[in-house]
C-alpha positions in Angstrom: 217.5 -94.2 51.1 219.7 -92.8 53.8 222.0 -91.3 51.2 219.1 -89.5 49.5 217.9 -88.0 52.8 221.4 -86.8 53.6 221.7 -85.1 50.2 218.3 -83.4 50.7 219.2 -82.1 54.2 222.6 -80.9 53.1 221.1 -79.1 50.2 218.6 -77.3 52.5 221.4 -76.4 55.0 223.9 -75.0 52.5 221.2 -73.5 50.4 220.0 -71.6 53.5 223.5 -70.4 54.2 223.9 -69.1 50.7 220.8 -67.0 51.0 218.4 -65.9 48.3 219.6 -64.8 44.9 220.9 -61.2 45.0 221.5 -61.1 48.7 224.3 -58.9 49.9 223.9 -56.2 47.3 224.1 -52.7 48.6 221.0 -50.6 48.6 220.6 -46.8 48.6 219.7 -44.9 51.7 218.3 -41.3 52.1 218.7 -39.3 55.3 216.2 -36.3 55.6 217.4 -33.4 57.8 215.3 -32.5 60.8 215.2 -29.6 63.2 213.4 -27.9 66.0 211.5 -25.1 64.3 211.7 -22.1 62.0 214.6 -20.5 64.1 217.0 -23.3 64.9 219.4 -20.8 66.5 217.1 -20.9 69.5 218.7 -24.2 70.3 222.4 -23.2 69.9 223.1 -23.7 73.6 222.0 -27.4 73.4 223.8 -27.9 70.1 227.1 -26.4 71.2 227.4 -27.0 74.9 225.7 -30.4 75.0 226.5 -31.6 71.5 222.7 -32.1 71.0 223.0 -32.0 67.3 220.2 -32.0 64.9 219.2 -35.3 63.5 218.8 -36.9 60.1 217.0 -40.2 59.3 214.9 -42.0 56.7 211.6 -40.4 57.7 210.6 -38.0 54.9 209.0 -34.8 56.3 205.3 -34.3 55.4 204.4 -31.2 57.3 204.2 -27.6 56.1 206.2 -25.9 58.8 209.9 -26.0 58.0 213.0 -25.6 60.2 215.8 -23.2 59.2 219.3 -22.1 60.3 222.0 -19.7 59.2 225.3 -21.1 58.3 227.2 -19.2 61.0 229.6 -16.6 59.5 231.5 -14.0 61.4 234.8 -14.1 59.5 237.1 -15.6 62.1 234.8 -18.1 63.7 233.4 -20.5 64.7 236.1 -23.2 64.3 235.2 -25.1 61.1 237.9 -27.7 61.6 235.7 -30.0 63.7 233.8 -33.2 63.2 230.7 -31.6 64.8 230.7 -28.0 66.0 227.3 -27.2 67.4 227.7 -23.5 66.5 227.3 -24.7 62.9 224.5 -26.5 61.1 225.2 -30.2 61.9 223.0 -33.2 61.5 223.8 -36.7 62.8 222.2 -39.9 61.5 222.5 -43.6 62.6 224.7 -45.6 60.2 226.9 -48.7 60.7 228.8 -50.6 58.2 230.9 -49.9 55.1 229.9 -47.6 52.2 231.4 -47.2 48.8 229.8 -45.0 46.1 228.4 -41.5 45.5 226.7 -39.2 48.0 224.3 -36.5 46.9 223.5 -33.7 49.4 220.4 -31.6 48.5 220.0 -28.4 50.4 217.2 -25.8 50.1 219.0 -22.5 50.5 218.3 -18.7 50.7 221.5 -16.8 50.1 223.0 -13.4 49.4 225.0 -13.0 46.2 228.6 -14.3 46.1 228.8 -16.6 49.1 230.8 -19.8 49.4 229.8 -22.7 51.6 231.7 -25.9 52.6 229.8 -29.2 52.8 231.5 -32.0 54.8 230.7 -35.5 55.8 232.2 -37.3 58.8 231.7 -40.9 60.0 231.3 -41.5 63.8 231.5 -37.8 64.8 233.1 -37.0 68.1 232.7 -33.2 68.2 236.5 -32.8 68.3 237.9 -29.4 67.0 241.5 -28.7 66.0 243.1 -26.5 68.6 246.7 -25.4 69.0 248.4 -24.3 72.2 247.8 -22.3 74.3 244.1 -22.6 73.4 244.3 -26.4 73.3 246.0 -29.4 71.9 243.6 -31.5 69.7 243.3 -32.6 66.1 239.9 -33.1 64.5 239.4 -36.1 62.2 239.4 -35.4 58.5 236.1 -35.6 56.6 235.5 -38.5 54.2 234.1 -36.0 51.7 234.2 -32.2 51.5 233.6 -29.5 48.9 233.3 -25.7 48.9 230.6 -24.4 46.5 229.3 -21.1 45.5 225.6 -20.9 46.6 223.1 -19.5 44.1 221.6 -16.2 45.3 218.0 -16.0 46.4 216.1 -19.2 47.0 217.4 -22.3 45.3 217.9 -26.1 45.7 221.6 -26.5 46.0 223.0 -29.9 45.2 226.4 -31.3 45.9 227.5 -34.7 44.6 230.5 -36.4 46.1 232.0 -39.0 43.7 233.7 -42.3 44.8 233.2 -41.8 48.6 234.5 -44.7 50.8 234.1 -45.0 54.5 233.4 -47.3 57.4 231.3 -46.2 60.4 230.5 -48.0 63.7 227.4 -45.9 64.6 226.8 -42.7 62.8 227.3 -40.2 60.0 227.4 -36.4 60.3 226.8 -33.6 57.8 228.3 -30.2 58.6 228.0 -26.9 56.8 230.3 -24.0 57.2 231.5 -20.7 55.6 235.2 -20.6 54.7 237.1 -18.3 57.1 237.6 -14.7 56.0 236.1 -15.1 52.5 232.9 -13.1 52.3 230.3 -11.3 54.5 227.6 -13.2 52.6 224.9 -15.2 54.4 223.2 -18.5 53.7 220.2 -19.9 55.5 219.2 -23.5 55.1 215.6 -24.6 54.9 214.7 -28.2 55.9 212.3 -30.6 57.6 209.2 -29.9 55.6 207.4 -31.3 52.6 208.4 -28.3 50.4 212.0 -28.1 51.8 213.0 -31.8 52.3 216.8 -31.2 52.4 218.6 -34.6 52.4 221.7 -36.7 52.2 221.4 -39.7 49.7 223.8 -42.6 49.8 224.1 -44.2 46.4 226.2 -47.4 46.6 228.4 -48.5 43.8 226.7 -51.3 41.9 
């Protein structure tokens, strides 16, 4: 009798430790981009001086009013070799753990003809920019994924798919958009944070 009770208790304990069938499998996650209003440039001081970056999270926007921001482009600036430059469109979301799979970035854009844009992802952003003496002496972390694309002219939904992305983050993930230095006088404006312009970053783990 005692042996039977011991077997039952052991089964319950080790069964509980094993967890339900399928536990531990990675699930997808979508970050929706949020902002402060139709003209996000009004908050550049906070974004740049205070690193009060825009946010992204799992709350899908439902309102009609959208936020928007130009991807800053004046040929020789701002510094694009940063893991979070507040003079650029940057969004930070909470993320902790390991990720391995594809990442799909969907951006609603309004652009002039023939303009390139660089889309980059950084785990645990610090706001560090590469600077050489005499200006400074710092080295920005490299992005875990980056690609330069040609944006469709006019209004479009621009999609970038990063394949086989692998990273580990302690607390956050950052999306940064920039125009390559000295390439084109073209302009791109990003529309986001509304039901019609729900720009996003989707993590699609490898199954």
